[in-house]
Backbone as XML, in Angstrom:
<?xml version="1.0"?>
<chain id="A" units="angstrom">
  <residue number="1" name="UNK">
    <atom name="N" x="53.277" y="-26.621" z="-143.384"/>
    <atom name="CA" x="52.087" y="-26.810" z="-142.647"/>
    <atom name="C" x="52.389" y="-26.163" z="-141.267"/>
  </residue>
  <residue number="2" name="UNK">
    <atom name="N" x="51.155" y="-25.151" z="-140.939"/>
    <atom name="CA" x="51.748" y="-24.545" z="-139.698"/>
    <atom name="C" x="51.248" y="-25.449" z="-138.224"/>
  </residue>
  <residue number="3" name="UNK">
    <atom name="N" x="51.559" y="-25.010" z="-137.256"/>
    <atom name="CA" x="51.392" y="-25.763" z="-135.931"/>
    <atom name="C" x="49.942" y="-25.724" z="-135.645"/>
  </residue>
  <residue number="4" name="UNK">
    <atom name="N" x="49.015" y="-24.692" z="-136.159"/>
    <atom name="CA" x="47.675" y="-24.091" z="-135.820"/>
    <atom name="C" x="46.692" y="-24.542" z="-136.837"/>
  </residue>
  <residue number="5" name="UNK">
    <atom name="N" x="47.228" y="-25.277" z="-137.667"/>
    <atom name="CA" x="46.361" y="-26.195" z="-139.067"/>
    <atom name="C" x="45.184" y="-27.248" z="-138.261"/>
  </residue>
  <residue number="6" name="UNK">
    <atom name="N" x="45.765" y="-27.952" z="-137.171"/>
    <atom name="CA" x="44.857" y="-28.748" z="-136.503"/>
    <atom name="C" x="43.620" y="-28.218" z="-136.083"/>
  </residue>
  <residue number="7" name="UNK">
    <atom name="N" x="44.090" y="-26.994" z="-135.061"/>
    <atom name="CA" x="42.929" y="-26.393" z="-134.986"/>
    <atom name="C" x="42.306" y="-25.269" z="-135.654"/>
  </residue>
  <residue number="8" name="UNK">
    <atom name="N" x="42.934" y="-25.140" z="-136.780"/>
    <atom name="CA" x="41.865" y="-24.589" z="-137.788"/>
    <atom name="C" x="40.952" y="-25.661" z="-138.201"/>
  </residue>
  <residue number="9" name="UNK">
    <atom name="N" x="41.238" y="-26.478" z="-138.687"/>
    <atom name="CA" x="40.313" y="-28.089" z="-139.181"/>
    <atom name="C" x="39.227" y="-28.069" z="-138.122"/>
  </residue>
  <residue number="10" name="UNK">
    <atom name="N" x="39.886" y="-28.563" z="-136.984"/>
    <atom name="CA" x="38.684" y="-29.053" z="-135.885"/>
    <atom name="C" x="37.427" y="-27.826" z="-135.595"/>
  </residue>
  <residue number="11" name="UNK">
    <atom name="N" x="38.015" y="-26.570" z="-135.876"/>
    <atom name="CA" x="37.074" y="-25.250" z="-136.038"/>
    <atom name="C" x="36.050" y="-25.574" z="-137.246"/>
  </residue>
  <residue number="12" name="UNK">
    <atom name="N" x="36.874" y="-25.501" z="-138.009"/>
    <atom name="CA" x="35.851" y="-26.117" z="-139.407"/>
    <atom name="C" x="34.976" y="-27.263" z="-139.424"/>
  </residue>
  <residue number="13" name="UNK">
    <atom name="N" x="35.705" y="-28.341" z="-138.795"/>
    <atom name="CA" x="34.918" y="-29.333" z="-138.458"/>
    <atom name="C" x="33.280" y="-28.989" z="-137.843"/>
  </residue>
  <residue number="14" name="UNK">
    <atom name="N" x="33.762" y="-28.319" z="-136.617"/>
    <atom name="CA" x="32.579" y="-27.659" z="-136.159"/>
    <atom name="C" x="31.716" y="-27.256" z="-136.341"/>
  </residue>
  <residue number="15" name="UNK">
    <atom name="N" x="32.047" y="-26.192" z="-137.059"/>
    <atom name="CA" x="30.804" y="-25.522" z="-137.786"/>
    <atom name="C" x="30.217" y="-26.051" z="-138.763"/>
  </residue>
  <residue number="16" name="UNK">
    <atom name="N" x="31.207" y="-26.963" z="-139.849"/>
    <atom name="CA" x="30.182" y="-27.780" z="-140.704"/>
    <atom name="C" x="29.261" y="-28.516" z="-140.143"/>
  </residue>
  <residue number="17" name="UNK">
    <atom name="N" x="29.765" y="-29.098" z="-139.046"/>
    <atom name="CA" x="28.960" y="-30.547" z="-138.873"/>
    <atom name="C" x="28.262" y="-30.298" z="-137.497"/>
  </residue>
  <residue number="18" name="UNK">
    <atom name="N" x="27.970" y="-29.003" z="-137.466"/>
    <atom name="CA" x="27.307" y="-28.406" z="-135.987"/>
    <atom name="C" x="27.262" y="-29.254" z="-134.590"/>
  </residue>
  <residue number="19" name="UNK">
    <atom name="N" x="28.665" y="-29.832" z="-134.355"/>
    <atom name="CA" x="28.936" y="-30.496" z="-133.525"/>
    <atom name="C" x="29.502" y="-29.457" z="-132.217"/>
  </residue>
  <residue number="20" name="UNK">
    <atom name="N" x="28.806" y="-28.678" z="-131.907"/>
    <atom name="CA" x="29.509" y="-27.542" z="-131.037"/>
    <atom name="C" x="29.600" y="-28.396" z="-129.353"/>
  </residue>
  <residue number="21" name="UNK">
    <atom name="N" x="28.906" y="-29.241" z="-128.835"/>
    <atom name="CA" x="28.968" y="-30.175" z="-127.821"/>
    <atom name="C" x="30.599" y="-30.600" z="-127.894"/>
  </residue>
  <residue number="22" name="UNK">
    <atom name="N" x="31.008" y="-30.583" z="-128.872"/>
    <atom name="CA" x="32.552" y="-31.267" z="-128.545"/>
    <atom name="C" x="33.443" y="-30.482" z="-128.168"/>
  </residue>
  <residue number="23" name="UNK">
    <atom name="N" x="33.142" y="-28.863" z="-128.379"/>
    <atom name="CA" x="34.560" y="-27.867" z="-127.852"/>
    <atom name="C" x="34.488" y="-28.040" z="-126.474"/>
  </residue>
  <residue number="24" name="UNK">
    <atom name="N" x="33.350" y="-28.228" z="-125.414"/>
    <atom name="CA" x="33.826" y="-28.059" z="-124.201"/>
    <atom name="C" x="34.510" y="-29.245" z="-123.544"/>
  </residue>
  <residue number="25" name="UNK">
    <atom name="N" x="34.336" y="-30.423" z="-124.326"/>
    <atom name="CA" x="35.205" y="-31.892" z="-124.115"/>
    <atom name="C" x="36.522" y="-31.686" z="-124.283"/>
  </residue>
  <residue number="26" name="UNK">
    <atom name="N" x="36.527" y="-31.181" z="-125.107"/>
    <atom name="CA" x="38.090" y="-31.067" z="-125.824"/>
    <atom name="C" x="38.794" y="-29.843" z="-125.246"/>
  </residue>
  <residue number="27" name="UNK">
    <atom name="N" x="37.982" y="-28.912" z="-124.621"/>
    <atom name="CA" x="38.894" y="-27.764" z="-123.925"/>
    <atom name="C" x="38.821" y="-28.441" z="-122.527"/>
  </residue>
  <residue number="28" name="UNK">
    <atom name="N" x="38.005" y="-29.109" z="-121.797"/>
    <atom name="CA" x="38.616" y="-29.519" z="-120.600"/>
    <atom name="C" x="39.860" y="-30.392" z="-120.860"/>
  </residue>
  <residue number="29" name="UNK">
    <atom name="N" x="39.754" y="-31.478" z="-121.922"/>
    <atom name="CA" x="40.857" y="-32.577" z="-121.980"/>
    <atom name="C" x="41.921" y="-31.933" z="-121.678"/>
  </residue>
  <residue number="30" name="UNK">
    <atom name="N" x="41.921" y="-30.770" z="-122.896"/>
    <atom name="CA" x="43.457" y="-30.088" z="-122.933"/>
    <atom name="C" x="43.798" y="-29.350" z="-121.326"/>
  </residue>
  <residue number="31" name="UNK">
    <atom name="N" x="42.708" y="-28.655" z="-120.859"/>
    <atom name="CA" x="43.429" y="-28.142" z="-119.426"/>
    <atom name="C" x="43.590" y="-28.906" z="-118.436"/>
  </residue>
  <residue number="32" name="UNK">
    <atom name="N" x="43.191" y="-30.267" z="-118.432"/>
    <atom name="CA" x="43.608" y="-31.535" z="-117.365"/>
    <atom name="C" x="45.201" y="-31.883" z="-117.967"/>
  </residue>
  <residue number="33" name="UNK">
    <atom name="N" x="45.491" y="-32.256" z="-119.373"/>
    <atom name="CA" x="46.242" y="-32.397" z="-119.730"/>
    <atom name="C" x="47.556" y="-31.635" z="-119.548"/>
  </residue>
  <residue number="34" name="UNK">
    <atom name="N" x="47.215" y="-30.661" z="-119.780"/>
    <atom name="CA" x="48.249" y="-29.027" z="-119.131"/>
    <atom name="C" x="48.636" y="-28.874" z="-118.025"/>
  </residue>
  <residue number="35" name="UNK">
    <atom name="N" x="47.686" y="-29.273" z="-117.313"/>
    <atom name="CA" x="47.617" y="-29.138" z="-115.486"/>
    <atom name="C" x="48.464" y="-30.724" z="-115.055"/>
  </residue>
  <residue number="36" name="UNK">
    <atom name="N" x="48.221" y="-31.406" z="-115.630"/>
    <atom name="CA" x="49.590" y="-32.897" z="-115.388"/>
    <atom name="C" x="50.604" y="-32.464" z="-115.920"/>
  </residue>
  <residue number="37" name="UNK">
    <atom name="N" x="50.984" y="-32.132" z="-117.119"/>
    <atom name="CA" x="51.802" y="-31.688" z="-117.392"/>
    <atom name="C" x="52.736" y="-30.840" z="-116.871"/>
  </residue>
  <residue number="38" name="UNK">
    <atom name="N" x="52.192" y="-29.791" z="-116.379"/>
    <atom name="CA" x="52.699" y="-28.844" z="-115.638"/>
    <atom name="C" x="52.990" y="-28.817" z="-114.031"/>
  </residue>
  <residue number="39" name="UNK">
    <atom name="N" x="52.314" y="-29.835" z="-113.468"/>
    <atom name="CA" x="52.614" y="-29.937" z="-112.299"/>
    <atom name="C" x="53.398" y="-31.343" z="-112.115"/>
  </residue>
  <residue number="40" name="UNK">
    <atom name="N" x="53.813" y="-31.923" z="-113.013"/>
    <atom name="CA" x="54.180" y="-33.429" z="-112.862"/>
    <atom name="C" x="55.570" y="-33.129" z="-112.049"/>
  </residue>
  <residue number="41" name="UNK">
    <atom name="N" x="56.576" y="-32.290" z="-111.966"/>
    <atom name="CA" x="57.693" y="-32.068" z="-111.405"/>
    <atom name="C" x="57.492" y="-31.167" z="-110.457"/>
  </residue>
  <residue number="42" name="UNK">
    <atom name="N" x="56.855" y="-30.676" z="-109.589"/>
    <atom name="CA" x="56.729" y="-29.874" z="-108.548"/>
    <atom name="C" x="55.933" y="-30.215" z="-107.385"/>
  </residue>
  <residue number="43" name="UNK">
    <atom name="N" x="56.338" y="-28.987" z="-106.781"/>
    <atom name="CA" x="55.628" y="-29.864" z="-105.357"/>
    <atom name="C" x="54.610" y="-29.692" z="-104.983"/>
  </residue>
  <residue number="44" name="UNK">
    <atom name="N" x="53.526" y="-29.380" z="-106.077"/>
    <atom name="CA" x="52.266" y="-28.968" z="-105.624"/>
    <atom name="C" x="51.609" y="-30.791" z="-106.573"/>
  </residue>
  <residue number="45" name="UNK">
    <atom name="N" x="52.572" y="-31.207" z="-106.848"/>
    <atom name="CA" x="52.121" y="-32.724" z="-107.762"/>
    <atom name="C" x="51.171" y="-33.478" z="-106.697"/>
  </residue>
  <residue number="46" name="UNK">
    <atom name="N" x="51.518" y="-33.669" z="-105.178"/>
    <atom name="CA" x="50.788" y="-34.866" z="-104.549"/>
    <atom name="C" x="49.283" y="-34.345" z="-104.268"/>
  </residue>
  <residue number="47" name="UNK">
    <atom name="N" x="49.360" y="-33.191" z="-104.147"/>
    <atom name="CA" x="48.206" y="-32.622" z="-103.923"/>
    <atom name="C" x="47.129" y="-32.425" z="-104.751"/>
  </residue>
  <residue number="48" name="UNK">
    <atom name="N" x="47.797" y="-32.211" z="-106.176"/>
    <atom name="CA" x="46.722" y="-32.237" z="-107.575"/>
    <atom name="C" x="46.448" y="-33.733" z="-107.802"/>
  </residue>
  <residue number="49" name="UNK">
    <atom name="N" x="47.515" y="-34.944" z="-107.752"/>
    <atom name="CA" x="47.083" y="-36.190" z="-107.919"/>
    <atom name="C" x="45.995" y="-36.536" z="-107.040"/>
  </residue>
  <residue number="50" name="UNK">
    <atom name="N" x="45.893" y="-36.191" z="-105.929"/>
    <atom name="CA" x="44.863" y="-36.659" z="-105.108"/>
    <atom name="C" x="43.244" y="-36.296" z="-105.488"/>
  </residue>
  <residue number="51" name="UNK">
    <atom name="N" x="43.169" y="-35.203" z="-106.066"/>
    <atom name="CA" x="41.991" y="-34.567" z="-106.971"/>
    <atom name="C" x="40.951" y="-35.544" z="-107.469"/>
  </residue>
  <residue number="52" name="UNK">
    <atom name="N" x="42.262" y="-36.441" z="-108.323"/>
    <atom name="CA" x="41.520" y="-37.459" z="-109.256"/>
    <atom name="C" x="41.835" y="-38.942" z="-108.930"/>
  </residue>
</chain>
């Protein structure tokens, strides 16, 4: 099973069910998660956490 199979399945779900409003929500959640993971051990972390 490839690493991107979940992305393909999600894309097929969006196309089949016409749930296009889910795409921006998932993208924002992934970006916020990446931001938290990438900044948790840097000097910028205290400034990022004050935003939330």
